[in-house]
C-alpha positions in Angstrom: 0.0 0.0 0.0 1.2 3.5 -0.8 -0.5 6.8 0.2 0.0 10.2 1.5 -1.8 11.3 4.7 -2.2 15.1 5.2 -2.2 16.1 8.9 -3.3 19.7 9.5 -4.0 21.8 12.6 -3.0 24.9 14.5 -0.1 25.6 16.8 -0.9 28.3 19.4 1.7 30.1 21.4 0.9 30.1 25.1 4.0 32.2 25.9 6.3 34.3 23.8 8.5 32.3 21.5 12.0 33.0 20.1 13.4 31.2 17.1 16.4 33.1 16.0 16.8 34.8 12.6 19.7 36.4 10.8 21.5 39.2 12.7 24.6 39.6 10.6 24.3 43.4 10.8 23.0 45.2 13.9 22.9 48.9 14.2 23.5 50.6 17.5 20.3 50.2 19.6 19.0 47.4 17.4 17.5 44.2 18.8 20.3 41.8 19.8 18.4 38.6 18.9 15.7 39.0 16.2 13.3 36.2 15.3 13.0 34.5 12.0 10.3 36.0 9.7 8.7 35.1 6.4 10.6 37.2 3.8 7.4 37.8 1.7 5.2 39.1 4.5 7.6 39.9 7.4 5.3 37.9 9.6 6.8 35.6 12.4 7.3 32.0 11.2 8.2 28.6 12.5 10.6 26.6 10.2 9.5 23.1 9.7 13.0 22.0 10.7 12.5 23.5 14.1 9.3 21.6 14.8 10.7 18.3 13.3 14.0 18.6 15.2 12.3 19.4 18.6 9.8 16.5 18.3 12.5 14.1 17.3 14.8 15.2 20.1 12.0 14.7 22.7 11.2 11.3 21.4 14.8 10.3 21.3 15.0 10.9 25.1 12.1 8.5 25.5 13.0 5.7 23.1 16.8 5.7 23.1 18.6 3.8 25.8 21.6 6.1 25.7 22.5 9.6 24.3 23.4 9.0 20.7 23.6 10.7 17.3 20.3 10.9 15.3 21.5 8.3 12.8 21.7 5.8 15.7 18.2 6.6 17.0 15.8 3.8 18.0 14.6 1.9 14.9 11.0 3.3 15.2 12.4 6.9 15.1 14.7 6.4 12.1 11.8 4.8 10.3 9.6 7.8 11.0 12.2 10.7 10.8 14.8 9.1 8.5 18.5 8.6 8.8 21.7 9.3 6.8 23.6 6.4 8.4 26.1 4.9 6.0 24.7 1.6 4.7 21.3 2.2 6.2 19.9 5.4 4.7 16.2 5.8 5.2 13.9 8.5 3.9 11.8 10.4 6.4 8.1 9.4 6.3 7.2 12.7 7.8 7.4 15.9 5.7 7.2 19.1 7.7 6.1 22.4 6.3 7.2 25.9 7.4 4.5 27.7 9.3 3.7 31.4 9.0 1.6 33.4 11.5 -2.1 33.0 10.5 -4.0 35.2 12.9 -2.3 38.6 12.4 -5.6 40.5 11.9 -7.1 38.9 15.1 -4.1 40.1 17.1 -4.3 43.6 15.7 -8.0 43.7 16.5 -7.1 43.0 20.1 -5.1 46.2 20.1 -1.6 45.0 19.4 0.5 47.5 17.5 3.2 44.9 16.7 3.1 41.2 16.1 6.4 40.7 18.0 7.6 42.0 21.3 11.0 42.9 22.6 12.0 41.4 26.0 14.8 43.0 27.8 17.0 40.6 29.8 20.2 40.9 31.9 22.9 38.6 32.7 24.9 39.5 35.8 28.6 38.8 36.4 28.6 37.3 39.8 32.2 38.4 40.5 31.8 42.1 39.4 28.0 42.5 39.6 28.2 44.1 36.1 25.1 43.8 34.1 25.1 42.7 30.4 21.7 43.8 29.0 20.3 42.3 25.8 17.1 42.6 23.8 15.4 39.5 22.6 12.5 39.5 20.1 9.6 37.1 20.5 6.5 36.1 18.7 3.7 37.2 21.0 1.5 35.0 23.2 -1.7 34.1 21.4 0.0 33.8 18.0 -1.4 31.0 15.9 0.4 29.1 13.1 -1.2 26.7 10.7 0.8 23.6 10.5 0.8 20.8 7.9 2.5 17.4 7.9 2.5 14.9 5.1 3.0 11.3 6.2 4.0 8.8 3.5 2.2 5.6 4.1 4.3 2.7 3.0 3.2 -0.2 5.2 -0.3 -0.4 6.5 0.7 -2.5 9.4 3.1 0.2 10.6 0.8 3.2 10.1 -1.0 3.3 13.4 2.2 2.6 15.3 3.9 5.6 13.6 0.9 7.7 14.5 1.2 6.7 18.1 4.8 7.8 18.1 4.0 11.1 16.3 1.2 11.7 18.8 3.5 11.1 21.7 6.0 13.6 20.3 3.3 16.2 20.0 2.2 15.6 23.5 5.8 15.8 24.8 6.2 19.1 23.0 3.2 20.6 24.8 4.9 19.8 28.1 8.2 21.2 26.9 9.0 24.3 24.7 9.7 25.2 21.1 12.5 27.6 20.2 15.1 29.0 22.6 15.2 30.0 26.3 12.5 27.5 27.3 13.8 27.3 30.9 12.9 31.0 31.2 9.3 30.5 30.1 9.6 31.0 26.4 8.0 28.8 23.7 5.1 27.0 25.5 2.7 25.7 22.7 -0.6 23.9 22.3 -1.9 21.9 19.3 -5.5 22.5 18.2 -7.9 21.2 15.5 -5.6 18.3 14.5 -7.1 16.4 11.5 -5.7 13.6 9.3 -7.1 13.1 5.8 -6.1 11.0 2.8 -4.4 13.1 0.2 -3.2 10.4 -2.2 -4.0 6.7 -2.4 -6.8 4.4 -1.3 -6.6 4.2 2.5 -9.4 2.5 4.5 -11.6 5.0 6.3 -11.4 3.1 9.5 -7.7 3.5 9.6 -8.0 7.3 9.2 -10.6 7.3 12.0 -8.2 5.4 14.3 -5.4 7.7 13.3 -7.4 10.8 14.2 -8.4 9.3 17.6 -4.8 8.5 18.4 -3.7 12.1 17.7 -6.6 13.7 19.5 -6.0 11.5 22.6 -2.3 12.3 22.6 -2.6 16.1 22.5 -5.4 15.9 25.1 -3.1 13.9 27.4 -5.4 10.8 27.3 -3.9 7.4 27.4 
């Protein structure tokens, strides 16, 4: 069996999020750490690589017996996310898309003048008590990003197991953070309106129904 399953939904920021962008040139007084933005609209964005990498890292902590390089991840992870290991190259079954802010107008209607915020932080030298101030740009709390994953179905008997693993990764992310500075409260997220549909191929409807139930139970924290 071969097919493509499209998984869509929304990713909402519960706290400000920082995923760094280019800062090769910074004028005096400019933000020290800008976020990445879509070049066409200048709206905050989340690269698909950031979401994929974070989910894989969280799952690796759960499934791997020891800390290892990605190419040596547990078999169920390399099957889902791929590996470039010599002699054992596997293509990723999950294709992640970049995500651009989708509720800009709603945020402006709430009175926001900007779709990002600047958070001022200090690090203090314990020996000299000297402060080192910096300015970090964040996508604001309440921002919503439309996300899309494409899952390439190759073996029907592995489909639901792969969805269990993906759902576990999404659940773990909701209890962790996306982007940088998570230990200071940045990057808490929540998945919403997750839906899997057949995009290509003839996949039994009952399989898709089970897939959707697995994903919904996972992000809701149900066993």
